[in-house]
C-alpha positions as CSV (number, residue, x, y, z in Angstrom):
1,M,-6.1,10.4,-5.6
2,F,-9.2,10.5,-7.6
3,D,-10.5,11.9,-10.9
4,I,-12.4,15.0,-9.7
5,R,-14.4,15.0,-13.0
6,A,-15.7,11.5,-12.2
7,I,-16.8,12.5,-8.8
8,R,-18.4,15.7,-10.2
9,E,-20.3,13.7,-12.8
10,N,-21.4,10.8,-10.6
11,P,-21.3,11.8,-7.0
12,D,-23.8,9.2,-5.8
13,A,-21.6,6.3,-7.0
14,F,-18.7,7.6,-5.0
15,R,-20.9,8.4,-2.0
16,A,-22.2,4.8,-2.0
17,A,-18.7,3.3,-2.5
18,W,-17.2,5.2,0.4
19,N,-20.1,4.3,2.6
20,R,-19.3,0.6,1.9
21,K,-15.8,1.2,3.3
22,K,-17.1,3.0,6.3
23,P,-20.6,4.2,7.0
24,G,-20.8,8.0,6.8
25,L,-17.6,8.3,4.8
26,G,-19.7,9.1,1.7
27,D,-20.6,12.4,3.2
28,S,-17.1,13.5,2.1
29,V,-18.5,13.9,-1.4
30,D,-20.4,17.0,-0.3
31,E,-17.2,18.5,1.0
32,I,-15.3,17.5,-2.2
33,L,-17.9,19.2,-4.4
34,A,-17.9,22.3,-2.2
35,H,-14.1,22.7,-2.4
36,D,-14.2,21.9,-6.1
37,T,-16.8,24.6,-6.7
38,A,-14.7,27.1,-4.8
39,V,-11.7,26.2,-6.9
40,R,-13.6,26.6,-10.1
41,T,-15.2,29.8,-9.1
42,A,-11.8,31.3,-8.1
43,V,-10.3,30.1,-11.4
44,T,-13.2,31.7,-13.4
45,D,-12.9,35.0,-11.4
46,K,-9.1,35.1,-12.1
47,Q,-9.5,34.3,-15.8
48,E,-12.2,37.0,-16.2
49,A,-10.0,39.6,-14.4
50,E,-7.0,38.7,-16.5
51,K,-9.0,39.1,-19.6
52,A,-10.3,42.5,-18.4
53,R,-6.8,43.6,-17.5
54,N,-5.3,42.6,-20.8
55,E,-8.1,44.2,-22.9
56,T,-8.0,47.4,-20.9
57,S,-4.2,47.7,-20.9
58,K,-4.4,48.0,-24.7
59,L,-6.8,51.0,-24.4
60,I,-4.7,52.9,-21.9
61,G,-2.1,54.0,-24.5
62,K,-4.8,55.2,-26.9
63,A,-6.5,57.3,-24.1
64,K,-3.1,58.8,-23.1
65,A,-2.3,59.6,-26.7
66,S,-5.6,61.3,-27.3
67,G,-5.2,63.5,-24.2
68,D,-8.3,62.1,-22.6
69,E,-7.1,62.1,-19.0
70,A,-10.5,61.2,-17.5
71,E,-10.6,58.1,-19.6
72,F,-7.0,57.3,-19.0
73,E,-7.5,57.4,-15.2
74,R,-10.7,55.3,-15.5
75,L,-8.9,52.7,-17.5
76,R,-6.0,52.7,-15.0
77,K,-8.3,52.0,-12.2
78,V,-10.0,49.2,-14.1
79,V,-6.5,47.6,-14.5
80,A,-5.6,48.2,-10.9
81,D,-8.9,46.6,-9.7
82,A,-8.3,43.7,-12.1
83,K,-4.9,43.1,-10.6
84,E,-6.4,43.0,-7.1
85,T,-9.0,40.6,-8.2
86,I,-6.4,38.3,-9.8
87,E,-4.3,38.3,-6.7
88,A,-7.3,37.6,-4.4
89,A,-8.7,35.0,-6.7
90,G,-5.3,33.3,-6.9
91,E,-5.2,33.1,-3.1
92,Q,-8.7,31.8,-2.9
93,E,-7.9,29.1,-5.5
94,E,-4.8,28.0,-3.7
95,A,-6.6,27.8,-0.4
96,A,-9.5,25.9,-1.8
97,R,-7.3,23.5,-3.8
98,K,-5.3,22.7,-0.7
99,L,-8.5,21.8,1.2
100,L,-9.6,19.7,-1.8
101,D,-6.2,17.9,-2.1
102,D,-5.9,17.3,1.6
103,L,-9.4,15.7,1.6
104,L,-8.8,13.6,-1.5
105,Y,-5.4,12.4,-0.3
106,G,-6.9,11.2,3.0
107,L,-9.7,9.1,1.5
108,P,-9.4,5.4,0.8
109,N,-9.8,3.7,-2.6
110,I,-13.3,2.6,-3.6
111,P,-14.0,-1.2,-3.6
112,L,-15.0,-3.0,-6.7
113,D,-18.7,-4.1,-7.0
114,E,-17.7,-7.7,-6.6
115,V,-16.2,-7.1,-3.2
116,P,-18.6,-8.4,-0.4
117,E,-20.3,-6.1,2.1
118,G,-19.0,-5.9,5.6
119,Q,-17.0,-3.7,8.1
120,D,-14.7,-6.2,9.7
121,E,-13.2,-9.7,9.3
122,D,-16.7,-11.2,10.0
123,G,-17.7,-10.0,6.5
124,N,-14.8,-11.8,4.8
125,I,-15.6,-14.8,2.6
126,E,-13.5,-18.0,2.4
127,Q,-12.7,-18.9,-1.2
128,S,-10.7,-22.1,-0.8
129,R,-8.5,-24.3,1.4
130,W,-5.4,-26.2,0.7
131,G,-3.8,-28.9,2.9
132,E,-5.0,-30.7,6.0
133,P,-3.9,-29.5,9.5
134,K,-1.8,-32.2,11.1
135,T,-2.9,-34.1,14.2
136,Y,-0.4,-34.5,17.1
137,D,-0.1,-37.2,19.8
138,F,1.4,-34.7,22.2
139,E,0.4,-31.2,23.5
140,V,1.4,-28.7,20.9
141,K,3.4,-25.6,21.9
142,D,3.4,-22.2,20.4
143,H,6.3,-20.8,18.4
144,A,7.6,-18.6,21.1
145,D,7.8,-21.4,23.6
146,L,9.4,-23.7,21.0
147,G,12.0,-21.1,20.0
148,E,12.9,-20.1,23.5
149,A,13.3,-23.8,24.5
150,L,15.7,-24.2,21.5
151,G,17.7,-21.3,22.9
152,M,17.5,-19.6,19.5
153,M,14.6,-17.1,20.0
154,D,15.2,-14.4,22.6
155,F,12.7,-11.7,23.4
156,E,14.2,-10.7,26.7
157,T,17.6,-9.7,25.2
158,A,15.9,-7.9,22.3
159,A,13.7,-6.0,24.8
160,K,16.9,-4.8,26.6
161,M,18.1,-3.3,23.4
162,S,14.9,-2.1,21.7
163,G,11.9,-2.6,24.0
164,A,8.8,-4.7,23.4
165,R,7.8,-6.3,20.1
166,F,11.4,-7.1,18.9
167,V,13.1,-10.5,18.7
168,L,16.7,-11.8,18.5
169,L,17.0,-15.0,16.5
170,S,20.3,-16.9,16.6
171,G,21.8,-20.2,15.4
172,K,19.7,-22.4,13.2
173,L,16.6,-20.3,13.5
174,A,18.5,-17.3,12.2
175,R,19.7,-19.6,9.4
176,L,16.2,-20.8,8.8
177,E,14.9,-17.3,8.5
178,R,17.6,-16.5,5.9
179,A,16.8,-19.8,4.1
180,L,13.1,-18.9,3.8
181,A,13.8,-15.5,2.3
182,A,16.3,-17.0,-0.3
183,F,13.8,-19.8,-1.1
184,M,10.9,-17.3,-1.6
185,L,13.1,-15.0,-3.8
186,D,14.3,-17.9,-5.9
187,V,10.8,-19.1,-6.6
188,Q,9.4,-15.7,-7.4
189,T,12.3,-14.7,-9.7
190,E,13.3,-17.9,-11.4
191,E,9.8,-19.4,-11.8
192,H,7.3,-16.5,-11.6
193,G,9.1,-13.8,-13.6
194,Y,9.6,-11.2,-10.9
195,T,12.6,-8.9,-11.1
196,E,14.6,-9.0,-7.8
197,C,15.4,-5.5,-6.4
198,S,17.3,-4.3,-3.4
199,P,15.6,-1.0,-2.7
200,P,16.2,1.7,0.0
201,V,14.5,1.1,3.3
202,L,14.5,4.9,4.1
203,V,12.2,7.0,1.9
204,K,11.0,10.5,1.7
205,D,7.4,11.5,2.5
206,Q,6.4,11.8,-1.2
207,A,7.0,8.1,-1.7
208,L,4.6,7.2,1.1
209,V,2.1,9.7,-0.2
210,G,2.3,7.9,-3.6
211,T,1.4,4.5,-2.2
212,G,-1.2,5.9,0.3
213,Q,0.4,5.5,3.7
214,L,0.6,9.3,4.0
215,P,-1.0,11.5,5.1
216,K,-3.7,9.2,6.7
217,F,-1.5,6.7,8.5
218,A,1.5,8.7,9.8
219,E,1.1,7.2,13.3
220,D,1.9,3.7,11.9
221,L,5.3,4.9,10.6
222,F,8.7,5.4,12.1
223,K,10.2,8.8,11.1
224,T,13.8,9.8,11.4
225,T,15.3,13.1,12.5
226,A,16.4,13.6,8.9
227,D,12.8,13.5,7.7
228,H,13.1,10.1,6.2
229,Y,10.7,7.3,7.0
230,L,11.5,3.6,7.6
231,I,9.4,1.6,5.1
232,P,6.5,-0.3,6.5
233,T,6.7,-2.7,3.5
234,A,8.8,-2.9,0.3
235,E,5.6,-2.1,-1.6
236,V,6.6,1.6,-1.1
237,P,10.0,1.7,-2.9
238,L,9.0,-1.0,-5.4
239,T,5.8,0.8,-6.5
240,N,7.6,4.1,-6.6
241,I,10.0,2.7,-9.3
242,V,7.5,3.9,-11.8
243,R,6.8,7.2,-10.1
244,E,6.6,10.2,-12.5
245,T,7.4,8.0,-15.6
246,I,5.7,7.2,-18.8
247,I,6.1,3.6,-19.7
248,E,6.3,3.0,-23.4
249,P,4.3,0.3,-25.3
250,G,5.4,-3.2,-24.8
251,Y,6.9,-2.7,-21.3
252,L,3.9,-3.9,-19.3
253,P,3.3,-5.8,-17.2
254,R,6.3,-5.1,-14.9
255,R,6.8,-7.3,-11.8
256,F,9.2,-6.6,-8.9
257,T,10.1,-8.4,-5.8
258,A,12.4,-7.6,-2.8
259,H,13.3,-9.0,0.5
260,T,13.6,-6.2,3.1
261,P,13.1,-5.4,6.7
262,C,9.8,-3.7,7.4
263,F,9.1,-1.3,10.3
264,R,5.7,-0.6,11.8
265,S,4.7,1.2,15.0
266,E,1.7,-1.1,15.4
267,A,-0.4,1.9,16.5
268,G,-3.7,0.7,17.8
269,S,-2.6,-2.9,18.4
270,A,-2.1,-2.6,22.1
271,G,-2.9,-6.0,23.8
272,R,-3.0,-7.9,20.5
273,D,-0.4,-10.6,19.8
274,T,1.9,-9.3,22.5
275,K,3.6,-12.6,22.8
276,G,5.9,-14.0,20.1
277,M,6.6,-13.0,16.5
278,I,3.2,-12.4,15.0
279,R,3.2,-8.7,15.5
280,L,6.6,-7.0,15.7
281,H,7.9,-3.5,15.1
282,Q,10.6,-4.9,12.8
283,F,10.1,-8.0,10.6
284,N,11.3,-9.3,7.2
285,K,9.1,-9.8,4.2
286,V,9.4,-10.8,0.5
287,E,7.1,-8.3,-1.3
288,L,5.6,-8.6,-4.8
289,V,4.6,-5.6,-6.9
290,S,3.0,-5.6,-10.3
291,V,2.3,-2.7,-12.7
292,V,-0.3,-3.3,-15.5
293,A,-2.3,-1.4,-18.0
294,N,-5.9,-1.6,-16.9
295,Q,-8.6,-3.2,-14.7
296,E,-9.0,-6.3,-16.8
297,E,-5.3,-7.0,-16.7
298,G,-5.2,-6.0,-13.0
299,L,-7.8,-8.6,-11.9
300,Q,-6.0,-11.3,-13.9
301,E,-2.8,-10.2,-12.3
302,L,-4.4,-10.4,-8.8
303,E,-5.2,-14.1,-9.4
304,R,-1.7,-14.7,-10.7
305,M,0.0,-12.9,-7.8
306,T,-2.1,-14.7,-5.2
307,G,-1.2,-18.0,-6.8
308,C,2.5,-17.1,-6.7
309,A,2.2,-16.5,-2.9
310,E,0.2,-19.7,-2.5
311,E,2.9,-21.7,-4.2
312,I,5.3,-20.9,-1.4
313,L,2.9,-22.3,1.2
314,K,2.2,-25.4,-0.9
315,R,5.9,-26.2,-1.3
316,L,6.4,-25.8,2.4
317,D,3.4,-28.1,2.9
318,L,1.7,-25.5,5.2
319,P,-2.2,-25.7,5.3
320,F,-3.8,-22.4,4.4
321,R,-7.0,-20.8,3.2
322,R,-7.7,-18.0,0.8
323,M,-10.1,-15.2,2.0
324,L,-11.8,-12.6,-0.1
325,L,-11.9,-9.5,2.1
326,C,-15.1,-7.4,2.6
327,A,-15.2,-3.7,1.7
328,G,-14.6,-2.5,5.3
329,D,-11.7,-4.8,6.1
330,M,-9.5,-4.0,3.1
331,G,-6.5,-1.7,3.2
332,A,-7.0,1.9,2.2
333,G,-5.4,1.6,-1.2
334,A,-7.1,-1.6,-2.3
335,R,-10.1,-2.2,-4.6
336,K,-10.0,-5.9,-4.1
337,T,-7.9,-8.0,-1.7
338,Y,-7.2,-11.7,-1.0
339,D,-5.7,-12.7,2.3
340,L,-3.9,-16.0,2.7
341,E,-4.2,-17.4,6.2
342,V,-1.9,-20.2,7.4
343,W,-2.8,-22.8,10.0
344,L,-1.3,-22.3,13.5
345,P,-1.8,-25.4,15.6
346,S,-1.2,-23.6,18.9
347,Q,-4.1,-21.2,18.2
348,D,-6.2,-23.8,16.5
349,T,-7.0,-21.3,13.7
350,Y,-5.8,-19.7,10.5
351,R,-3.8,-16.4,10.7
352,E,-2.9,-14.0,8.0
353,I,0.5,-14.6,6.3
354,S,-0.1,-12.7,3.0
355,S,-2.3,-10.0,1.6
356,C,-2.6,-9.5,-2.2
357,S,-4.4,-6.4,-3.4
358,Y,-5.4,-4.8,-6.7
359,C,-5.3,-1.0,-6.3
360,G,-6.5,0.2,-9.7
361,D,-5.1,3.6,-10.7
362,Y,-5.3,4.9,-7.1
363,Q,-1.5,4.9,-6.5
364,A,-0.7,5.8,-10.0
365,R,-2.6,9.0,-9.8
366,R,-0.8,9.9,-6.6
367,M,2.6,9.1,-8.2
368,N,1.8,10.4,-11.7
369,A,2.8,7.0,-13.2
370,R,1.5,6.5,-16.7
371,Y,1.9,4.4,-19.9
372,R,1.2,4.7,-23.6
373,P,-1.2,2.1,-24.9
374,E,0.5,2.5,-28.3
375,A,3.2,4.6,-29.9
376,G,2.2,8.3,-30.0
377,A,-0.9,7.7,-27.9
378,K,-1.9,9.9,-25.0
379,P,-0.5,8.5,-21.7
380,E,-2.9,6.8,-19.3
381,F,-2.5,6.0,-15.7
382,V,-1.1,2.5,-14.9
383,H,-2.8,0.1,-12.5
384,T,-0.8,-1.3,-9.6
385,L,-0.9,-4.4,-7.3
386,N,1.0,-5.5,-4.3
387,G,1.2,-8.6,-2.1
388,S,3.4,-10.6,0.3
389,G,5.2,-13.5,-1.1
390,L,5.5,-14.1,1.9
391,A,5.9,-12.5,5.3
392,V,9.1,-14.3,6.4
393,G,8.7,-14.0,10.1
394,R,5.1,-15.4,10.1
395,T,6.2,-18.2,7.7
396,L,8.9,-19.1,10.3
397,V,6.3,-19.1,13.0
398,A,4.1,-21.5,10.9
399,I,7.0,-23.8,10.3
400,L,7.9,-24.0,14.0
401,E,4.4,-24.9,14.9
402,N,3.4,-27.2,12.1
403,Y,6.8,-29.1,12.0
404,Q,7.3,-29.4,15.8
405,N,8.1,-32.8,17.3
406,A,7.3,-34.2,20.7
407,D,10.9,-33.6,22.0
408,G,10.7,-29.8,21.0
409,S,12.8,-30.2,17.9
410,I,11.7,-28.8,14.5
411,T,11.8,-30.8,11.3
412,V,13.1,-28.7,8.5
413,P,10.7,-28.7,5.5
414,E,12.2,-30.6,2.5
415,A,12.0,-27.5,0.3
416,L,14.4,-25.7,2.6
417,R,17.0,-28.4,3.3
418,G,19.1,-27.4,0.3
419,Y,19.3,-23.9,1.9
420,M,20.2,-25.3,5.3
421,N,23.2,-27.3,4.1
422,G,21.2,-30.5,4.3
423,L,20.0,-30.1,7.9
424,E,16.9,-32.1,8.5
425,V,16.1,-31.4,12.2
426,I,16.7,-28.3,14.4
427,S,17.4,-29.4,18.0
428,A,18.4,-27.6,21.1
């Protein structure tokens, strides 16, 4: 959500910021101000009517005692009219506030000034590259062909059970997926200071409202018959750890990580990445979430978090690049985002494997998550960040393609061999 007073005091800044996200979105400011005026008018009317009722009620007894029936009746009518006004104004306030809240909850965060202009991936800016893509003296295959030839990646059987965009991994590939998650968690917890969590993967709607997936992106979610939602990312439960809390001085920053399955309907992705494991309805991911005090700390934490994700790719010796996303290509909750894109030989390009975002107090306001700068101080909203450290399935894809051999076997990266009982090569 947003500070309505800030919008009221500087509407042009919000109008310009939302137009950077999507041309025309800044027109929402006019609707916000109209609903805000309606709320404030209704509140004023109610307060004035309550004051009139209270003051008049004190005079009724005196009029009755003095035997002035005309004055008594007049005062009674004033009180009755005031009660009607209070009730009507209360209904008007409730209706206007709902319209205002519905509008505010559906709007995206505003990008920082340093975020580049642009509406899609063409506006993103490459920041750096690491590693050199390998050259092969044979025709490279994509991960799906490699996995199926190994007999350890089965889309057909998964489709019989669940439909399209699911996969069944078995044997050493299933072990490799497990090894990747364990390796990522060990690095993030033992070296980077994240606290490992095992959170619920079913959450109530208020948790998704808190992190910004609801109400705007309901079509991207899977909902159960018991009114739970399957999480699209562990960002949701990890960020909601601080929901409706006041963090006392000395307990920030807080850093959480979790390895969970993630579930996405992939609404709007028809025809995109229909083959293989790039875009599934169910996938595994190691998520990173940080809670800090303010923007200065948040931007420092964004660099740190992105570095923590990059370290996984470096140790796996997977070439990648860091991209600074433009305003229109960022997620709804982000103020600044870095994407890490890993090299995929079969596609001869880089593909996203991690997205690390600074969200400011956008999520904190929705969750009412606050902290005290010092003992006895007035609570302030925390600032939150989230990122992938990494998407496990896409990392598996990158390993299969970058470590493939001419005979279709896969060399196990050295960093993972301890997790694979010393196995060096996966063969059919």
